[in-house]
BAKOLGU-297667 format. One line per 8 residues: for each residue x, y, z of C-alpha. Coordinates in steps of 0.25 Angstrom, whole numbers, m for minus. Example, Ala and Ser with C-alpha at 12.3 -4.5 7.8 and 13.67 -1.06 7.14 Angstrom:
2
49/m18/31 | 55/m4/29;
! end
This chain:
441
0/0/0 | 12/9/3 | 16/8/m12 | 2/12/m16 | 1/24/m7 | 14/29/m13 | 9/28/m27 | m2/38/m24;
8/49/m23 | 17/46/m36 | 9/54/m46 | 7/67/m37 | 22/66/m33 | 26/65/m48 | 18/77/m52 | 23/85/m40;
38/81/m44 | 35/85/m58 | 30/99/m54 | 43/101/m47 | 52/96/m58 | 58/106/m69 | 46/113/m75 | 52/115/m89;
57/100/m90 | 44/95/m85 | 36/104/m95 | 45/98/m106 | 42/84/m102 | 27/86/m101 | 27/93/m115 | 35/81/m121;
24/71/m115 | 13/80/m120 | 19/80/m134 | 22/65/m134 | 7/62/m131 | 2/71/m142 | 3/66/m156 | 6/79/m161;
11/92/m155 | 0/101/m162 | m15/99/m162 | m25/89/m156 | m19/77/m164 | m20/66/m154 | m13/62/m141 | m10/52/m130;
m18/57/m117 | m13/52/m104 | m19/55/m90 | m13/50/m77 | m21/53/m64 | m16/48/m50 | m26/50/m39 | m26/47/m24;
m40/48/m18 | m43/47/m3 | m58/45/2 | m61/46/17 | m76/44/21 | m83/43/34 | m93/32/30 | m96/23/18;
m108/19/10 | m117/18/22 | m129/28/24 | m134/30/37 | m129/32/52 | m119/20/51 | m106/24/45 | m98/14/37;
m84/19/36 | m76/16/24 | m61/16/22 | m54/28/16 | m52/26/1 | m38/29/m5 | m38/28/m20 | m25/29/m27;
m27/29/m42 | m20/32/m55 | m27/34/m68 | m22/34/m82 | m29/39/m94 | m23/37/m108 | m29/42/m121 | m26/42/m136;
m31/54/m144 | m30/52/m159 | m26/63/m169 | m38/70/m176 | m41/64/m189 | m52/69/m198 | m58/76/m186 | m59/63/m178;
m51/61/m165 | m51/49/m156 | m47/46/m141 | m46/34/m133 | m43/35/m118 | m40/24/m107 | m41/27/m92 | m37/18/m81;
m36/19/m66 | m27/11/m56 | m29/11/m41 | m15/12/m35 | m23/11/m21 | m36/4/m20 | m41/8/m7 | m54/14/m12;
m68/10/m16 | m68/11/m31 | m83/12/m32 | m85/1/m43 | m86/m13/m37 | m74/m10/m28 | m70/m20/m17 | m65/m8/m8;
m78/m4/m3 | m72/m1/11 | m66/11/5 | m72/25/1 | m75/26/m14 | m65/32/m24 | m72/30/m38 | m59/27/m46;
m59/12/m49 | m47/5/m55 | m50/3/m70 | m47/6/m84 | m56/10/m95 | m58/17/m109 | m60/31/m105 | m62/37/m118;
m63/33/m133 | m69/43/m142 | m69/49/m157 | m71/63/m160 | m74/71/m172 | m73/86/m174 | m75/87/m189 | m88/96/m187;
m85/111/m184 | m84/114/m169 | m89/100/m165 | m82/88/m159 | m90/75/m158 | m84/64/m150 | m88/49/m149 | m85/38/m139;
m81/37/m124 | m77/51/m120 | m75/61/m108 | m87/71/m108 | m87/84/m99 | m98/94/m100 | m97/108/m92 | m92/105/m78;
m95/90/m79 | m107/91/m69 | m116/83/m79 | m106/76/m89 | m92/73/m85 | m81/63/m85 | m80/62/m69 | m66/67/m71;
m62/67/m56 | m62/52/m55 | m50/44/m61 | m58/37/m72 | m67/47/m79 | m81/46/m85 | m83/45/m100 | m94/43/m110;
m97/35/m122 | m103/46/m130 | m104/56/m142 | m101/70/m139 | m102/83/m147 | m95/96/m144 | m99/108/m153 | m95/123/m152;
m106/130/m159 | m99/141/m167 | m112/148/m172 | m116/150/m157 | m104/156/m151 | m100/149/m138 | m109/137/m139 | m103/123/m136;
m112/110/m138 | m109/98/m131 | m117/86/m134 | m116/71/m131 | m122/57/m130 | m118/48/m120 | m119/33/m121 | m111/27/m110;
m103/32/m98 | m91/26/m91 | m89/32/m77 | m77/33/m68 | m80/20/m61 | m80/13/m74 | m95/11/m74 | m103/13/m87;
m117/19/m90 | m125/18/m103 | m131/32/m106 | m139/38/m117 | m136/53/m114 | m136/65/m123 | m129/77/m118 | m130/92/m122;
m122/103/m117 | m122/117/m123 | m112/127/m119 | m113/142/m123 | m101/152/m119 | m106/166/m115 | m94/174/m118 | m84/174/m106;
m95/172/m96 | m97/157/m96 | m105/146/m103 | m120/143/m103 | m122/128/m104 | m135/120/m107 | m135/105/m106 | m144/93/m106;
m140/79/m102 | m149/67/m104 | m143/55/m97 | m150/41/m99 | m142/30/m92 | m145/17/m98 | m141/8/m87 | m152/5/m76;
m143/7/m65 | m141/22/m70 | m155/25/m74 | m157/35/m62 | m145/43/m68 | m153/46/m81 | m156/61/m82 | m159/73/m91;
m152/86/m87 | m153/100/m92 | m145/112/m88 | m140/126/m90 | m127/131/m85 | m120/145/m85 | m105/144/m81 | m94/154/m82;
m84/164/m78 | m84/179/m80 | m74/187/m86 | m63/193/m77 | m66/204/m68 | m55/213/m62 | m45/204/m70 | m46/193/m60;
m60/189/m56 | m70/179/m64 | m84/176/m59 | m88/161/m60 | m102/157/m61 | m111/144/m64 | m126/143/m65 | m132/130/m69;
m145/123/m68 | m149/109/m73 | m161/100/m72 | m162/85/m72 | m172/75/m73 | m174/60/m75 | m171/54/m89 | m172/41/m97;
m172/29/m88 | m171/36/m75 | m182/31/m66 | m183/43/m57 | m191/55/m61 | m184/68/m56 | m180/83/m60 | m169/89/m53;
m161/103/m54 | m146/106/m53 | m141/120/m50 | m127/124/m51 | m122/138/m47 | m108/144/m45 | m102/158/m43 | m88/161/m41;
m75/170/m45 | m61/168/m48 | m50/178/m45 | m35/177/m44 | m35/162/m47 | m45/160/m36 | m59/154/m38 | m71/154/m29;
m84/148/m32 | m98/146/m24 | m108/136/m30 | m120/128/m28 | m124/115/m36 | m138/109/m33 | m143/96/m39 | m157/93/m35;
m163/79/m30 | m177/74/m28 | m175/60/m23 | m167/47/m26 | m162/47/m40 | m169/61/m42 | m157/70/m41 | m150/79/m51;
m138/70/m55 | m125/71/m64 | m121/56/m67 | m111/60/m78 | m105/72/m71 | m91/74/m65 | m97/75/m51 | m85/75/m43;
m83/89/m47 | m97/93/m40 | m102/92/m26 | m89/89/m19 | m76/81/m22 | m79/71/m11 | m90/66/m20 | m99/64/m9;
m111/73/m13 | m114/69/m27 | m128/70/m34 | m136/62/m35 | m137/57/m21 | m146/46/m25 | m141/39/m37 | m135/25/m36;
m120/24/m34 | m119/38/m29 | m106/40/m21 | m110/53/m14 | m120/46/m5 | m124/32/m2 | m136/26/m9 | m144/26/4;
m140/41/7 | m144/44/m8 | m157/37/m7 | m160/45/6 | m155/58/0 | m160/59/m14 | m157/73/m14 | m150/83/m23;
m137/91/m19 | m134/106/m16 | m119/108/m16 | m115/122/m12 | m100/124/m13 | m88/134/m15 | m75/132/m23 | m62/140/m21;
m50/138/m30 | m36/144/m32 | m27/143/m44 | m12/145/m42 | 1/143/m50 | m5/147/m64 | m17/138/m61 | m9/126/m59;
m13/124/m44 | m28/125/m41 | m33/125/m26 | m48/122/m25 | m58/121/m13 | m73/118/m13 | m83/118/m2 | m97/111/m3;
m110/110/5 | m119/99/0 | m134/99/3 | m146/93/m3 | m154/101/m14 | m163/108/m3 | m151/112/5 | m157/106/17;
m148/94/19 | m133/95/19 | m125/84/14 | m111/89/17 | m100/98/14 | m87/96/7 | m73/103/5 | m65/100/m7;
m50/105/m10 | m41/102/m22 | m27/106/m26 | m23/105/m41 | m9/107/m46 | m7/106/m61 | 7/104/m68 | 5/109/m82;
m6/103/m90 | m3/89/m87 | 0/86/m72 | m8/89/m60 | m9/86/m45 | m22/87/m37 | m26/86/m22 | m40/86/m18;
m49/84/m6 | m63/83/m2 | m70/83/11 | m85/80/12 | m91/81/26 | m106/79/30 | m116/77/42 | m126/70/32;
m126/55/35 | m129/53/20 | m115/56/17 | m101/54/22 | m89/63/25 | m79/61/14 | m65/66/12 | m57/64/m1;
m42/67/m5 | m37/66/m19 | m22/67/m24 | m21/67/m39 | m10/68/m50 | m13/69/m65 | m5/69/m77 | m12/71/m90;
m7/72/m105;
! end
């Protein structure tokens, strides 16, 4: 075990050593590697893509998957994992281009519950199972003016990833077998059309879901003030176990940053409303709203924001939900409070707790961040208060902190911490620590 413990520090130590090495020589070496991985020096002609991500994750919880007054203690999880993504991008030929990518995760230390048929159920969950898979395999065509069409297994990210994302925080990402279209409509200045049809989804746990899901996202840029976005997502899950996730969602979003005032100050703002109801095979009848509001400012590399997101709920499996979203970025990094609180397999509350709650979530939070060293060092702190959607029941509070150090465009180190605490018996106090090193070409 001592050898395994030592391994978890190898990549971070190597990256720190690189940062202390001769800067010019290291930059030359990095450029040599970058040139070697690209088929040509100029243009988008094809390349070998590589991504190595080491992560140590520690999860310490007060109680396990037991709802009620009798606490079941679980052992602290230590997940020490290394991921490799390796891809091959072809040169463009007659406006066609292809890409294939493998991803694999190796557990250097396996003292955690992987969440999928894991024998280590005595530990807290870390949803990074050891496995390898075909991550992406697509063919694109750009022979139509201002349009890109892509066929096959691919990464899809819309807006802030709240509804459609790749769950990028987990070691293995979420990808879709789909057809996507991106069109910049020149006749109407500033309009970007994103459309897709999803036929299959592969999630970070290696679980697969059949879908029949058309997506439409329209983004119109308003000068230098921001973007107006309208969207419609029709998710029809074809497997019986996922019927309750089927929904139709419509929304309108305004998101932006003002021009500078006094040469240093920008105002930040987001206003978003969405409505969701049951769709296709969903046996539950419901209609629920989502409201997302944020205001803030940036000045002298410091950013401060205050925000509120509310997802309504009206009973078990009748809550506003985002089953294809990158949900780690929302409602706290500890991943305890996640909507919906009532779908099977929810990791934020136990099944019994969810059945008792059947409620929506109101998340009131503040974020502060500071950029240093030419934006290569970023410090972030977040505070959350979680309530039900009436504001009458408090679920808990959470502090989140992170430090990100970038070394050029290819190397980075990350330290991250989350502390969720509660007096509500439906949830459990949870602390998480992450240490991560990344190399990307």
